[in-house]
MARRO-741801 format. One record per residue (C-alpha): residue in one letter; x, y, z. Coordinates in steps of 0.1 Angstrom, whole numbers, plus 5000, padded with zeros to 4 digits. Example, Ala and Ser with C-alpha at 12.3 -4.5 7.8 and 13.67 -1.06 7.14 Angstrom:
// MARRO-741801
a512349555078/s513749895071/
//
This chain:
// MARRO-741801
m898380582055/t899880902042/e903281052041/l901881332063/d901081092091/p904081082114/h902880752130/p901480542101/l901880212119/r899880342149/a897080472126/d896980142107/m896779942140/l893980162152/l891980102120/a892679732123/m891579712159/r888179872150/r887479542133/l888079342164/a884679292182/r885079272220/s882779222249/v882379532271/a883179512308/v883379772336/i886379732359/s885479852394/c887479882426/a887580062460/h890580242475/d890880482504/g887180502509/r886380582473/r884980372445/f886380382409/s885080232376/m885880232340/s884480072308/v886979852290/t887379592263/a890979492272/v890079202294/d890978842289/s891278512308/l894778422317/s894678082333/t892377832350/e895077702373/p894977932391/p891778102379/s892978442367/l892278732344/l894279012329/i893179372324/c894979652305/i894580002319/n896080322304/r898280492330/s896380822324/a892980672334/s891480762368/l891280392376/h894980342373/p896180502406/p894080282429/l894979972409/d898680082410/a898380112447/g897279752449/a893479772450/d891679442442/f889179472414/c886079332397/v885479262361/n881779322354/v880879172320/l878079382306/s874879272288/a873279452260/r870879632285/h873879792302/e874880022274/g874080332295/i876380202322/a879180152297/i878680502284/d878580652320/c881780462329/s883580562297/g883480932304/r879881072305/l880081062343/k882981112366/g883980962400/e881280842424/a878580952399/r879380652378/f877780432405/t874380622403/t873180402374/g872880022379/d872579802410/w875979832426/q876779612456/t879879542476/s881379192476/v882579012507/h886079112496/g885079482497/v885079532460/p882079702442/y880379492416/l877379532393/r874679282407/d872979212374/a876079202352/q876278892330/a879278792351/s881178962379/l884578822387/v886078962419/c889878942417/a892778992441/q895779152424/d898478892416/g900979072395/r901479352370/f903779492344/e903979812324/y904079822286/g903980132266/t901180362278/h899380082298/t899779862328/v898679502326/f897179392359/i896779022367/g893878932389/r893478602407/v889678522407/k888278502442/e884578522436/v882278472406/q878578562401/t876578522369/s873178662361/g870578632333/e870878512298/i874078542277/d873478862258/p876779052256/l877279422250/v879879432222/y882079722210/v883179722174/d884079992149/g883680262175/a880180172185/y878179952210/t876179672195/t874879332205/r875878992192/g874678892158/t873378562145/p876178302148/a877878242114/n876877932096/c879877712097/a878377442075/a879977382041/a877977522011/
//
C-alpha cells in the first residue's frame, strides 16, 4: 500500500484474495439460440434444502446479459486435465469458439454442459441481486452429473494448479 495508490483497500484485498485457492468452474448457458460460457472461481453451495448454488458474475462479462435475461445455467466443475478449457473460457476464445474444445452436450433442460467435468450441476435461476460490479445469481439445482476421480483444477496466486498433498493435521 502506498500513498500514490488511490484505492489502497482494493489493492490490499486483491493481494489477499490471491492467497485464496479456489476450484475452477465454467458457467455455461444458452439464450436466444446462442451458447455462452465463462471460467469462474466465484461459485459456492448455498443450501441443500432446496439444493442450490450461487455464482457471482461481473456485469461487464459476456455471460452476464443472458443470465440477466433469466437463462438457466450449468456449473461445470473442472478437473486438472481441463486447464485448456479454463483458459479458452477465460478469454483466449470468444463466443461459440469456446465450445470447440471439450465434449459439450445439452442437458434435458436445454443447458450446455461439459460431459466429462468432475461435476456438472444444471440450475434453474431462482433469484439474484446486484452488489458492486457483480450480480449474484442463485441457481436451484435441477440435474447433477459426476465423472472421473476427484482431481480439481485450482486457481491460486494468479495461476492454475492442482491440489497438493493434504496437510498433516496430526499433532507433532
